[in-house]
N, C-alpha and C positions, 0 to 999 in steps of 0.2 A: 330371192324374194319372186314370186309366178304373178305372173298376171293375165286376168281372165276379161272377156270380153261378153256384155249383152247386148240383145235387142236394143238398138236406139230408141229413144223414144221418141214421141211426136211433141212438132214445136209449134203450137198454132201461137197466132198474133192473139192480141188484148182483146178477149171477149166483150160483151158488154156488163154492167155490173150483174143485172140480175142472170145472166148465164152464169157469171162467177160463182154465186150464192148456191145457185143449182146444182153445177158442177161440186162443191165445197160439200155438200150435202150427201149427193150421192158418193162422194169418193169417203166421207165419214162412216156411212153405213159398211160399204166395201170392204173397208179394213176391217170393223169391229165382226164383219162376218168370217173375213181371212183371217186376223189374230186366232177368234174358235177354231177354226179347222187346223190351222196349222199347229196350235197348240195340243192336240189330241193325242193322246197319249195311247199306242196300240198295243192291243192284248196277247197274247201269247201264250201258251199253255195252261191257260185260269187265269192266268196273271200278269199284272203290271208289270214292264220292263221299266228299271227306276231311271230317273235322270244320270246322267254324267256330273259332280261337280266340276266345273273348270277350275284349274291353279290362277290358270289369269283370262281375261275375256273382252278387248277394248277394240272399239273402233275410232280413227282418226281421220276428220277431214270428210266423212262418209265415204271411205277410199280404201283407207289398209285397215284391215282386219287382222287380228292378232289373235290366237286362239294357242292353250297351252293346257295339256290335261294328263293325269298320271295315268301311267301305262298300268294295264291290270292283266296280269299272266303273261303267258308267251302269246304274242300276237304276230302274224307271217305278214299283214297287212293291213295298214289303217288308212283311213279316205275320209276328209269332210267334203258332206252334200249339203250343196246349196241349191235347194231346189222351191222352184212355185208352177203350182201345176203339173205340165208335162215339161216342163224346163227344167234341166238338173247341169251342176256343172262341180264335177269331183276335183278336190285338190287334195292328191297326198299330204299325209301327214308323216315328219321325219321323228325318226327314234332318238330320243336325246340319254345318253345318263350321265348322271351328277355322280361324283364320288361319297357327298353328303345325304343329297335327299334321292328319292324313289325316282324312276327314269321317267319321261315324259314322254309327249307326243304335241307336237309342236305343227304350228303352219301360219305362215303370214302371206296374205292373197292381197290383192288389189283389185277390188269391185270398180268396174266402169260401164256407165250409162244403163245402171241396172232401171228395169221396169217398175212404173209401178205398183205399187203391191206391197205382199208382206211373204217374208221367205223364208223356210224353213231350214233349220241348221241340226244335220242328222251326222252322229259319227258310226262310221261303219267299219268293221274289223273283220276278219277273216285268222282261224286259227293256222295250225299244222294241218290238221284231221278237215281241212275246208268248209269248218260251217261259219255261216256269216252271222253276224250280231251285227243290229242295227239300233242305236240307242241315241236318244236327245241330249241336249244340254240344257241342266240347270240356268235359269238368270240368277248373279249377281244380286245381292241385298245392296238396297237403294241406302247407302252410306252418306253421312252429313258432309259435303262438299263443302270447302272453306271458299269462303271468298274468293276469287282468283281474278287478274286481267282477262282470260279468256272462258268463252263460254264454255260449257260441257258436249255439247252438239252442235256441228258447225259443219254449213252445207258444202259439196262440193265446189272450188271455188275456179273450176274449167265449167261444168254443165250447171249449177246450182242445184243440183238434185239433193235431198238432206235423206241420210240413212241412219236409222238408229237402232240401237238393240233396246228390244221391247220385251217386256214379261207378258205373257198369256196366263189365262186364267188357272192353268195346268201348273204354272211356274216355267214352263218351256223358254227358252229365250228364240228369239224368231228378231228378222231384220224386217224393218217397216221402212221403206223406201217412197218418198214424197217428190213427184217431180216440182221444179220449180217454176213458176209463174214468169214471161217474160218480166228481164229487169235491167236497166241499165247502168253496167258496172262500171264506176271511174277507175281505171288504173293506176293512172299519176298526174297531176299538173303541175306545171314549172312556171312558176312567175318569175320575167325576165324585168331589164327595165321600163320597155315600152307596152308592157302589157301580160297575160297570163293566158297560156296554151293548156286544153285541157286533153287527154287521152284517154279512152275510153272501149265498153266493145257491148255489142247489145246479146241477152245472154236470152235463150229459146225464144227468139223472136224468129219469122218465117222470111223477113226481108232485111237488106239493108236499111239503115237509119235514112228519112230522106227529111228532117226539120227538127230544130230546137231552138227552145226558147226559154229567156228569162224570165221570171214572175217575180215581183215586187211582194214582200211576204205579207205587208201590210194591208195592201188595197188593191192587189192581186192586177198590178200594171203590167203589161207584157210587153218584151222586147225580143225582136227576131232576132238569132244566134244563126251566124254561119257554119254549118255542118259539111266535111271532108270526109267521104269514105274511103277506109282503107282496105281494100278484098284482098290485098297479097299478106296480110298477117296471119302468120300461121296460130297466135295464140287469141285469134280475134272468135271463132269457134263459126259457126254458122250463118249468127245475125251478121255478123261482121265489125272490123274496128271503125274508129272515128274518131276525129280533132275537132277539136270546135276553138274558136278564140273566144275570149269573153270580151262582150262590147262595155267595156268601161265607159267610153264617150256616151255612147244612148242611153246604160243606166243613169250617169249620172245627170245627162240634160235633161231625163224625164220628168224631174223637179228637185227644188233645193233641199241639201239636209242632209244626212246619214243615213241610208237604209240599208236591209238585207235581202238579198236577191237570193232567191234557190231556182235552180233549173230543170229541166225538162227535154226529153228525147224522144219524141214520136209518142207524146203522153206520158211516158214514165220518168217517174224521178230518178234524177241521176244521184250518184253515191257509191261508198262503198258498202256493198249488201252481203257480198259473200266472203264472211271475213270471219273468224274467231275471236275477236275483238270484242268486249266486250261494252266498254266507252271509247270510240276514236277520238271522241275531241278530246280528251284527253292522253291517249296514246300518241296522238298523232298532233300535237300543239305547233301552231304557224304564228309568226310574228306579222304586224302591220307593217305592208309596205307603201312608199311612193313612187308610184310609175308616172312617166313623163310622154304623154300620147304624142302621137305623131301631130295632130293639130297645134301643140304647145299647150296644154291642159294639162295639169298636175291632180294626179288624182291616189288619193290616201285609200288605200282596199287592203281588207284582209281576207283572204281567201281560207275555207276552214273547214272541216266535217263537225256535223253536231254531235249529240246523245246518239242518236239513232243512227248515224251513220251519213245521213245526208249532206250533198255536199252546197256549198252556199257562199256567199262573199257579200262582205260588209264594205261598203265604197260612201266617197265624198268627195266632192269637186273643192280642192283648197287654193284654185287660182287665187284667188283674190285677198286671200288670205297672205300670200307668198309675194306681194308686189310690195316693193319699195314706195312710202308715202312719198308727195311731191313736195320740195325744197318750199317753206315757209317764202310769200312773198317780204321784199326789203322794205325796210320803213321810209316814212319823208322823211327827208333831211329837214323840213321846218318843222315834223314834229318831235326830232332827236334833240334833245338837250346837249350844250357844248358843255363839255367836263369844266368845272370852277377851277378857279387856281387855288391852290394851296394857301391855306391863312399864313400869313408870318406870324412869326413866335413874336411873344412879346420880349421887348428888350430887359435883358437882364438888370436888376437893382444890385448896382455897385454900394456896399457902403463908403462913406465917407470918412478919409480919417480924421481922427482926432485933433482937436485943435488944442496946441500948447500951452500952458497958463505959466504964468512966472510968480 
């Protein structure tokens, strides 16, 4: 497997809503223009070069691109070109000969930090005479995918960039890379006897996390959460990793009853967003637990993922329900009736002996 890097994308902080809408509109227009330009088939000698139909073409987790093409004729050198504008990356295609099937040209490449936009896929071959030929790759037909626990397109779990194989108007396969907006990604959470600790990281953020809060879902009551920054973590990325402690005492003290709380880090919803799991609530089931807080309170809580991947905690203070009831007051002796003596049994009736008669 070969690894190739691209220019690192810019990582702005969360912009205002109107700026996000304006950027999304401009990005959609730019993508349409780039797809149209990347899908053009060049004319050579008065005819169009036919597209190559791949034996296999797939992309996993927006990072690993797998290509397999049928080898046509004698080829001295073959490589896959991934281009966008003046940027170009060349990936050598390996020649694989199989006993039953035709020989194949294969390549596996890891895409890293692809810049926002549309990238063209081109196969360049050179024969023994030195003649170079460049042809595009045809997009495979969209077959009906059965319902599976995973989604067909998943973002890069490290950077959040989503890369997909899309079909242009001419039928050519191109790569479309979409940079992720800033996210608060949950790495794991650890429920212990006295509370819940959450480990996460910021993706696409320009600065480490500064604040966190728990928001009650029903009426938007806010409870502040202490957040610690772990800048030494290698998997944190440019935004840095963080650890927060779920404030179960403050959450249950905000009002009686059982409530559901969501969490935000620097205004970003906390959850597992960079995953290929279709339904995290079904894939990661968690039980209810009882936590003994340092102040002596008992809290019944359920830390879980929602169907969309958001992290939430349902909690309820059950301290009053677990206390033993006080012993009832003893009754007054004057009001306590004395036990009555058992009634004597009536005397047994003994029949008199019969008198003798003379």
